[in-house]
C-alpha positions in Angstrom: 42.5 -35.2 -34.4 43.4 -31.8 -35.8 45.9 -29.8 -33.8 47.8 -26.6 -33.6 51.3 -26.4 -32.5 50.9 -25.1 -28.7 47.3 -25.1 -28.5 44.6 -27.6 -27.5 42.7 -29.7 -30.2 40.4 -27.6 -32.1 37.1 -29.8 -31.0 37.9 -29.1 -27.5 38.1 -25.0 -27.8 35.0 -25.2 -29.9 33.1 -27.0 -27.1 34.9 -24.5 -24.5 33.4 -21.8 -26.8 30.0 -23.2 -27.1 29.9 -23.4 -23.4 31.3 -19.9 -22.5 28.3 -18.4 -25.0 25.9 -20.7 -23.2 26.7 -19.5 -19.8 27.1 -15.9 -21.0 23.6 -16.1 -22.5 22.0 -17.5 -19.4 23.6 -14.8 -17.2 22.3 -12.3 -19.4 18.9 -13.9 -19.2 19.2 -14.3 -15.6 20.1 -10.7 -15.0 17.0 -9.7 -17.6 15.0 -11.6 -15.3 15.8 -10.0 -12.1 16.0 -6.5 -13.7 12.5 -7.2 -15.0 11.7 -8.5 -11.2 13.3 -5.4 -9.6 11.9 -2.9 -11.9 8.3 -4.1 -12.1 7.3 -1.1 -10.8 3.8 1.0 -11.1 4.5 4.3 -12.9 3.1 7.5 -13.9 1.7 6.1 -17.1 0.2 3.0 -15.3 -1.7 5.7 -13.2 -2.8 7.3 -16.0 -4.1 4.4 -17.7 -5.6 2.9 -15.0 -9.2 2.7 -16.1 -8.2 1.2 -19.5 -5.9 -1.5 -18.0 -8.4 -4.2 -17.1 -5.6 -6.4 -15.3 -5.0 -4.2 -12.3 -6.6 -1.8 -9.8 -3.9 0.8 -8.9 -5.7 3.9 -8.1 -8.7 4.9 -5.5 -11.6 5.3 -7.8 -10.7 3.2 -10.7 -8.9 5.9 -12.5 -7.7 9.2 -10.9 -10.9 11.0 -12.7 -13.1 8.9 -10.2 -15.4 7.8 -12.5 -15.4 4.0 -11.1 -16.3 2.7 -14.5 -14.7 -0.5 -15.9 -14.5 -1.5 -19.5 -14.8 -4.8 -18.6 -18.1 -6.8 -19.7 -17.8 -10.4 -19.3 -19.9 -10.1 -16.2 -23.1 -8.4 -17.8 -26.8 -8.4 -17.7 -27.0 -11.8 -18.8 -24.3 -13.3 -17.0 -24.2 -11.8 -13.6 -26.5 -14.3 -12.2 -23.8 -16.9 -12.5 -21.6 -14.9 -10.1 -20.4 -17.0 -7.1 -17.5 -16.7 -4.6 -13.9 -17.3 -5.9 -12.4 -16.8 -2.2 -13.0 -14.8 0.9 -10.4 -13.4 3.0 -11.0 -12.3 7.0 -9.4 -9.3 8.4 -9.3 -11.3 11.5 -8.9 -10.2 15.1 -11.2 -7.7 17.1 -10.3 -4.6 15.2 -13.3 -5.2 12.7 -15.4 -1.4 12.5 -16.3 0.4 9.6 -14.5 -1.3 6.6 -14.8 1.8 4.1 -11.9 0.7 1.9 -11.3 0.0 -1.9 -8.8 -2.9 -2.8 -6.0 -2.5 -5.2 -4.9 -5.3 -7.3 -1.1 -5.3 -8.9 1.1 -8.0 -10.0 -0.7 -11.0 -8.5 -1.6 -9.0 -5.2 -4.4 -7.4 -3.7 -3.8 -4.8 -1.0 -6.4 -4.1 1.4 -6.5 -1.3 4.3 -8.7 -1.8 7.3 -10.0 -0.3 10.4 -7.4 0.7 13.0 -4.9 1.6 10.2 -4.1 -2.0 9.1 -2.9 -3.1 5.8 -3.1 -6.3 4.0 -1.2 -7.9 1.0 -3.6 -11.1 -0.1 -2.7 -13.6 -3.0 -5.1 -12.6 -5.6 -5.1 -16.2 -7.0 -6.2 -18.1 -3.5 -7.1 -15.2 -1.0 -4.0 -16.3 1.3 -2.1 -13.5 3.1 1.1 -12.8 2.0 1.9 -9.9 4.9 0.3 -7.5 7.3 1.1 -4.3 8.6 -0.4 -2.9 11.9 0.1 0.8 12.7 1.0 1.1 16.3 -1.6 3.7 17.3 -0.9 5.9 20.2 -3.4 6.7 23.3 -5.5 9.3 22.6 -6.3 9.7 19.0 -9.1 11.7 18.0 -11.1 10.3 15.1 -14.2 11.7 14.3 -16.5 9.3 12.6 -15.1 6.0 13.6 -11.5 4.3 13.2 -12.0 3.6 9.4 -9.3 3.8 6.6 -10.5 4.4 3.0 -7.5 3.0 1.2 -4.0 3.1 0.0 -1.9 4.2 -3.0 0.9 2.4 -5.1 3.6 4.0 -6.8 7.2 2.5 -7.8 7.9 -0.3 -5.7 5.9 1.1 -2.7 2.6 1.4 -1.3 1.5 4.2 0.9 -1.3 4.7 3.5 -2.5 7.0 6.3 -3.1 6.4 9.9 -5.5 7.7 12.5 -2.5 9.3 14.4 -2.0 11.6 11.4 0.7 9.8 9.6 1.7 8.9 6.5 3.4 5.5 5.8 5.2 4.4 2.9 5.7 0.2 2.8 7.7 -2.2 0.4 5.4 -3.7 -1.9 6.8 -7.3 -1.7 7.7 -7.4 2.1 5.5 -4.9 3.8 8.9 -3.6 5.4 8.4 0.2 6.1 10.5 2.3 4.2 9.2 5.8 5.6 7.0 7.0 8.0 6.3 10.8 8.1 4.0 13.1 10.4 1.1 14.9 8.5 -0.1 16.8 11.5 -0.4 16.6 15.5 -3.1 14.2 16.2 -3.2 15.5 19.9 -4.9 18.7 18.4 -7.6 16.7 16.7 -5.8 15.9 13.3 -6.0 12.5 11.7 -6.1 10.8 8.4 -8.6 8.3 6.5 -8.5 9.0 3.0 -6.8 7.1 0.2 -3.5 9.1 -1.0 -3.5 10.5 -4.6 -0.4 10.2 -6.7 0.6 12.5 -9.5 4.1 12.7 -11.3 5.9 11.4 -8.5 4.2 13.6 -5.7 2.1 11.6 -3.0 -0.8 14.1 -2.4 -2.9 13.8 1.0 -5.4 16.0 2.9 -6.1 16.0 6.6 -9.0 14.9 8.7 -10.2 16.7 12.1 -12.8 19.1 11.1 -14.9 18.7 14.5 -11.8 19.9 16.1 -11.1 23.5 15.1 -8.1 22.4 12.8 -7.1 23.9 9.8 -7.6 21.9 6.4 -4.7 21.6 4.2 -3.2 19.4 1.0 0.1 18.5 1.4 2.5 17.1 -1.5 5.4 14.7 -0.6 8.3 13.1 -2.7 7.4 9.3 -2.9 10.9 8.1 -2.6 11.8 10.2 0.7 8.7 11.4 2.0 9.8 14.9 2.2 7.3 17.4 1.8 7.5 19.6 -1.7 4.6 21.8 -1.1 1.4 22.6 1.4 -1.5 24.6 0.9 -3.9 25.5 3.8 -7.2 25.8 2.6 -8.5 28.6 5.1 -8.0 32.2 4.0 -5.0 33.8 6.0 -2.3 30.7 6.2 0.7 30.7 4.3 1.5 27.9 1.7 5.0 26.4 1.1 7.0 25.5 -1.6 10.4 23.8 -1.4 10.5 24.5 2.5 9.8 28.2 2.0 6.8 30.3 2.5 5.1 30.7 -0.7 1.7 32.4 -0.8 -1.1 33.4 1.3 -4.3 31.4 0.8 -7.1 33.9 -0.2 -6.7 37.5 1.5 -6.8 38.0 5.4 -10.2 38.5 7.0 -11.5 38.9 3.7 -14.5 36.6 4.4 -13.4 35.8 8.0 -14.0 37.9 11.3 -11.1 38.7 13.8 -9.1 35.7 14.4 -11.4 32.7 13.6 -9.7 31.8 10.2 -7.0 30.6 12.6 -9.1 27.5 13.7 -11.4 27.7 10.7 -11.9 24.0 9.8 -12.1 22.9 6.4 -10.8 19.5 6.7 -10.0 18.1 3.3 -10.6 14.4 4.8 -11.8 12.6 1.7 -8.8 13.0 -0.5 -8.9 14.5 -4.4 -9.0 13.4 -7.7 -6.5 14.6 -10.7 -7.8 15.8 -14.2 -5.1 15.1 -16.4 -6.5 17.1 -19.3 -6.2 20.2 -17.3 -3.2 19.3 -15.1 -5.4 20.1 -12.0 -5.8 18.6 -8.5 -9.4 18.9 -7.4 -10.0 18.9 -3.5 -13.1 19.4 -1.5 -12.9 21.2 1.8 -15.3 20.5 4.9 -17.1 22.6 7.2 -16.1 25.7 8.8 -15.3 25.9 12.7 -17.4 26.2 14.6 -20.8 25.0 13.2 -22.3 27.8 14.9 -22.6 30.0 11.8 -23.4 33.2 13.8 -20.0 33.4 15.2 -18.6 33.5 11.8 -21.0 36.5 10.6 -23.5 34.9 8.9 -26.1 37.5 8.4 -26.6 38.6 4.9 -23.6 38.9 2.9 -22.0 42.3 2.4 -19.5 43.6 -0.2 -16.6 41.4 -0.4 -18.9 38.5 0.9 -17.8 38.7 4.5 -19.2 35.7 6.0 -18.8 33.3 3.3 -15.6 31.8 5.3 -13.7 30.8 2.2 -12.4 28.4 1.4 -14.4 26.1 3.9 -17.5 24.1 1.9 -15.8 24.6 -1.3 -13.9 22.7 -4.2 -10.5 23.9 -5.2 -8.5 23.4 -8.3 -4.8 23.3 -7.1 -1.6 23.3 -9.4 -0.1 19.8 -8.8 3.5 21.1 -9.1 3.2 24.3 -6.9 0.2 23.9 -4.7 -1.2 27.2 -6.0 -4.8 27.5 -6.0 -6.0 27.9 -9.9 -9.7 28.3 -8.8 -12.4 27.4 -6.4 -16.2 27.0 -6.3 -17.8 27.2 -2.8 -21.2 25.0 -3.0 -22.3 26.5 0.7 -21.0 30.0 1.6 -22.1 30.9 5.2 -22.5 27.1 5.8 -24.4 26.3 9.2 -25.4 22.8 9.0 -22.3 21.1 8.7 -22.7 20.6 4.8 -19.0 19.8 3.9 -17.9 20.3 0.6 -15.7 17.5 0.6 -17.6 15.0 -1.9 -15.4 13.6 -4.8 -15.5 15.7 -8.1 -15.8 13.5 -11.0 -13.9 14.5 -14.5 -16.2 13.4 -17.5 -17.5 14.8 -20.9 -20.9 15.3 -21.5 -23.1 14.0 -24.4 -22.3 17.5 -26.2 -18.8 17.0 -25.9 -17.9 19.6 -23.1 -15.4 18.6 -20.6 -17.2 18.8 -17.0 -17.0 18.0 -13.5 -19.8 16.7 -11.5 -20.1 16.6 -7.6 -23.1 15.6 -5.6 -22.8 17.9 -2.3 -23.6 17.1 1.1 -26.1 19.9 1.0 -28.3 17.9 -1.4 -27.5 19.5 -4.7 -26.0 17.7 -7.9 -23.6 20.5 -9.4 -21.8 20.5 -12.8 -18.8 22.6 -13.3 -16.4 23.7 -16.1 -13.3 21.8 -16.0 -11.4 24.3 -17.5 -12.0 26.7 -14.4 -14.2 25.2 -12.2 -17.2 27.8 -13.2 -20.7 26.9 -12.3 -22.8 24.9 -15.0 -25.9 23.8 -13.3 -27.4 22.4 -10.0 -30.2 20.5 -9.4 -31.8 18.8 -5.8 -31.2 15.0 -5.7 -32.7 14.6 -2.4 -36.6 15.3 -1.4 -37.6 18.0 1.0 -34.7 20.4 0.9 -35.2 22.8 3.6 -32.4 25.2 4.1 -32.4 26.7 0.3 -34.9 27.0 -2.0 -32.5 26.8 -4.9 -29.4 27.7 -6.3 -29.0 31.2 -8.5 -27.6 32.0 -11.8 -24.1 32.2 -9.9 -24.2 29.0 -8.1 -25.0 30.8 -4.8 -27.5 29.0 -3.0 -30.9 30.9 -2.2 -31.0 30.8 1.3 -34.2 30.1 3.5 -33.0 31.9 6.3 -35.6 30.9 8.7 -34.4 27.3 8.4 -30.9 28.4 9.7 -30.5 27.3 13.4 -30.9 30.4 15.7 -28.4 32.8 17.4 -27.5 31.9 21.0 -26.7 35.3 21.8 -30.3 36.3 20.8 -31.9 33.8 23.0 -33.6 34.8 26.6 -31.0 32.6 28.4 -28.3 33.2 25.8 -27.3 29.3 26.0 -29.2 27.7 23.2 -30.6 29.3 19.8 -33.9 28.4 18.2 -34.0 24.9 17.1 -35.2 24.2 13.4 -35.8 20.7 11.5 -33.4 20.8 8.5 -33.1 18.6 5.7 -30.7 16.9 4.8 -29.2 16.1 7.9 -25.8 16.8 8.7 -24.9 13.7 7.4 -25.8 14.8 4.2 -27.9 14.1 0.9 -24.8 12.3 0.3 -21.6 11.7 2.5 -18.4 10.4 1.7 -19.5 7.3 -0.3 -18.4 7.8 -3.6 -20.6 7.6 -6.7 -20.0 6.2 -10.4 -20.4 7.5 -13.9 -21.1 5.0 -16.6 -19.6 5.7 -20.0 -22.5 3.5 -21.4 -25.3 5.5 -20.3 -23.9 9.1 -19.6 -25.3 9.0 -16.1 -24.1 9.1 -12.8 -25.3 6.7 -10.0 -25.3 8.6 -6.5 -25.7 6.7 -3.1 -27.9 9.0 -1.1 -29.9 9.2 2.0 -33.4 11.1 2.8 -33.1 12.3 6.4 -33.3 15.5 8.2 -32.2 16.7 11.7 -33.3 18.7 14.6 -30.5 21.2 15.1 -29.5 24.0 17.2 -26.8 26.5 18.0 -25.0 26.8 21.4 -22.1 28.9 22.8 -18.6 27.6 22.3 -15.0 28.6 23.0 -12.1 27.0 21.1 -9.7 24.6 23.1 -7.2 22.4 21.4 -7.9 18.8 21.2 -11.6 19.3 22.0 -14.9 19.2 20.1 -15.4 22.9 18.4 -19.1 22.4 17.4 -21.4 25.0 18.8 -24.1 23.0 17.9 -26.4 20.1 19.0 -28.6 17.6 16.8 -30.4 14.7 16.2 -31.1 12.9 13.1 -34.5 11.7 12.2 -35.6 9.5 8.9 -38.2 11.3 6.4 -40.0 8.3 5.3 -41.2 5.1 7.2 -40.3 2.8 4.5 -36.6 3.9 3.3 -33.5 6.1 4.3 -31.2 4.9 1.5 -31.7 5.8 -2.2 -29.3 5.0 -4.8 -30.2 7.1 -7.8 -29.1 7.4 -11.6 -28.8 11.1 -12.6 -28.7 12.7 -15.8 -26.0 15.4 -15.4 -27.3 17.2 -18.4 -30.6 17.7 -17.1 -30.8 16.9 -13.4 -33.4 14.3 -13.9 -33.6 11.4 -11.8 -33.8 8.5 -14.3 -34.4 5.8 -11.6 -34.4 5.0 -8.1 -33.4 2.1 -5.7 -34.8 2.5 -2.3 -33.1 0.6 0.7 -34.2 0.6 4.4 -31.0 1.5 5.8 -28.7 4.2 5.2 -26.4 3.7 2.2 -22.8 4.1 3.1 -20.7 2.6 0.6 -19.2 3.2 -2.8 -20.6 2.4 -6.5 -19.1 0.9 -9.2 -20.4 0.8 -13.2 -19.2 -1.5 -16.0 -19.4 -1.8 -19.5 -21.5 -5.0 -19.0 -24.3 -2.6 -18.2 -24.3 -3.4 -14.4 -24.1 -1.1 -11.3 -22.7 -2.9 -8.2 -22.9 -1.5 -4.5 -23.6 -2.8 -1.1 -26.2 -2.1 1.7 -25.9 -2.0 5.5 -28.0 -5.2 5.6 -25.0 -6.8 4.2 -26.5 -7.5 0.5 -23.8 -6.8 -2.4 -26.0 -5.9 -5.4 -25.7 -5.7 -9.1 -28.4 -3.7 -11.0 -29.5 -3.0 -14.5 -27.7 0.5 -15.2 -30.6 1.6 -17.6 -33.5 0.5 -15.5 -32.6 0.0 -12.1 -33.7 -3.7 -11.9 -31.9 -6.1 -9.3 -30.0 -8.6 -11.2 -28.1 -10.4 -8.5 -27.5 -10.1 -4.7 -25.2 -12.0 -2.4 -25.5 -11.9 1.4 -21.9 -11.1 2.9 -22.7 -11.5 6.7 -22.1 -7.7 7.7 -23.3 -4.3 6.3 -21.2 -3.2 3.4 -19.5 0.5 3.4 -16.6 -0.5 1.3 -15.8 0.4 -2.2 -16.3 -2.4 -4.9 -13.7 -3.2 -7.7 -13.4 -5.3 -10.7 -10.3 -6.7 -12.9 -9.3 -9.4 -15.3 -7.2 -12.3 -14.5 -6.5 -15.5 -16.6 -9.1 -14.5 -19.1 -11.9 -14.1 -16.1 -13.5 -11.0 -14.6 -13.4 -10.9 -10.9 -15.4 -8.4 -8.7 -14.4 -7.7 -5.0 -16.0 -5.9 -2.2 -15.0 -5.4 1.5 -17.8 -5.8 3.9 -17.8 -4.6 7.4 -20.6 -2.2 9.1 -19.7 0.7 10.6 -18.7 4.4 10.0 -20.7 7.5 11.1 -24.0 6.5 11.2 -24.1 4.1 14.1 -22.3 6.5 16.2 -23.8 10.1 15.1 -27.3 9.0 13.6 -29.5 9.7 16.4 -32.9 8.1 15.5 -31.7 6.5 12.4 -28.8 4.8 14.6 -31.2 3.2 16.7 -33.2 2.1 13.6 -30.2 0.1 12.5 -28.5 -1.1 15.9 -29.0 -4.6 15.0 -26.4 -4.6 11.9 -23.3 -6.8 12.9 -19.9 -5.3 12.4 -17.6 -7.5 10.5 -14.3 -7.5 8.4 -14.1 -10.0 5.1 -12.8 -9.3 1.8 -15.1 -11.1 -0.9 -14.0 -11.8 -4.2 -16.6 -13.3 -6.9 -16.2 -14.6 -10.4 -18.7 -16.3 -13.1 -19.5 -20.1 -12.4 -18.3 -22.4 -15.0 
């Protein structure tokens, strides 16, 4: 054996050096693995590419432009008949009301919110629950339209969602532990929160709910790490915004379009959340009805110079700078609104067949609008439901041409002063389209709009604001227009406004729509059927009975070389609570709470 003076044998020293190198390499590998596990986080790039990234769904709308289109085509017109359940997950307990959520899928886990402000993490391979967070709601919450929640948002190593007592919660993605919990507004004054948050450049963007209680609509931006507010933007003129803890600018001009002090309780709830157009770096939020509903209290006469009585920025779409909260542009769909035609409906960014960058939105008032993406300028509007009575059309500036005889009457002009003249108006206050999101197909260039054909008896009443009390000043009863159907899924050509086909449904449609490159349109019905239609013809190609009405939002993703489709089933929402004669027509439907996931049979 070779040996140097005063040293170990050469072979021993060589083996020791080899062992050291092995241990060092193993340590580096383990450190790299640990680092990978720690840093496997959702980034701004992930959010921006969500529509194209088929192995995950990390944004509400399957992309922040809200197109709800997937490039996946394994499930297509030829194969969809082989779609079968892969697993189902029960939300359990007695808290099963109105499951309007959209699932998120990331890193082997599905995240689903439920009614009563719950959030579940589910193993996406097996359907097994990993953890559950149940918000401890206080007594006295004031949700308008059922105890629903429409989804969460993921960024970094956290998942975020809002609660019915108007709070925003950040949880650890892996454990469900609370990272921070912040107050959006005071629930005792009528505020709540039901929408899926939106995340842009490390800021979490939220709106608020509570338009029927005389609250003030607002958009807030917070730091995702700390939950601290970066900026706020009230959406009713006269209120001050903030930036970095200081007052920034006033929204609009005080009393330009609002009389007296009514702007202080002016409504305009931003209750459906927003979208983000990365091309123009613009947040787009819709705003709800002005408060109170009784438009005669808000100068509902013919507009004068300055459009007094328009009540900005209620019933509008707003383009907002995501860094500062400044309003870049606005488009008001229903000035002098008097029928509860909220302007919150989602705004979808797309490129039309001639290459123009456009926004599309199907308004509660029954008209389908196309706007310019650069500045929100009006392009076109066409009716998408039948027998619209409150307006005869939309003029060249995008303003409604009112049928003033179809505006509910002024109570102060009535003989007894306690009830104005009743009118039958179409659509009903639940809208030609309500919250349920439409989808756009990059295959056909068409939009697929869940709509309802109904009207209402509506009248105005005197009302006085009281904090935490309903602030309507109106009464109403919803009635179906036709005997054979209420719900109608319509394929709409945005260039012409033409309805290419229509799928009629007995009960109202109240859930979201999804399109795919496989030529399919997925949606659910209150009768519990999850359906796939041909995107070109509307022909039904597949259906599955889920056991409860579907008011949720479908998603699709790819895992281990297979395409999966998921939807949440569970009847509820505004229709059974506010639907009048329509509610009686569907009172046989059962509530529930199930996540259904499908794949193609072998």
